N, C-alpha and C positions, 0 to 999 in steps of 0.2 A: 374052217374060221380058226383064228389062232386064239387060243385059251387066256381070257381075260387076268390078269395078276393085281392084287391084292397086298399092300403092305401095311403092316401092324408094328408101331413101335412102343419097343417097352423100356424098362428102367429099373432100379432099384425100389421098392416100393408102390408097385404099381397098383392100382385095383384091378383087381380079380374079375368085376364086371368089363370094366373098359376093353380088358383082353380077350378072355374064354367067348364072352356073349358075340360079338361080332366075329370072332373067329371062327367057329363051328356053323353061324350059319350063313356066314361066306363057303366054307365049305361044303354047305347045302345046296349051295345057288353053283355048286360046279366052277367057283374060281380057284385061282393057286391063288394059297396066303403066304406069306413070306412073313415072318417075325423079325425085327431089323431093330440095333442097337449100337452102341459105340462101338464094342467088341463082338466080333461072329465069334460062334461055339462059347459063349458066358453064360451062366445060370445066373440069371435074375428071380428077387424072390418077389412077393407081393407084400402087400402091409398084414396079410393074413400067414404068412409064410410058404405061401405056394411056388415052387419054382418054375420057374418056364426059362427055355434055353433059345438064343439069339440064332439064328440061320445065319444072317445077311450083318455085316458092318457098315454103318454110314459111313459117308466119306466127308473130311471136313477139307 
């Protein structure tokens, strides 16, 4: 069976629980999780200052 994939969008000033809570729940469910944003390999910060590095760039 192919592994299921999930993408979570991040941007500057993201809400911590909107990213990290689903991120870890998806990992627990054995899903492949990618963090994507406007630019790949860029560090984005939450409203509380927590960093998050995007893995995939969105294509426009």
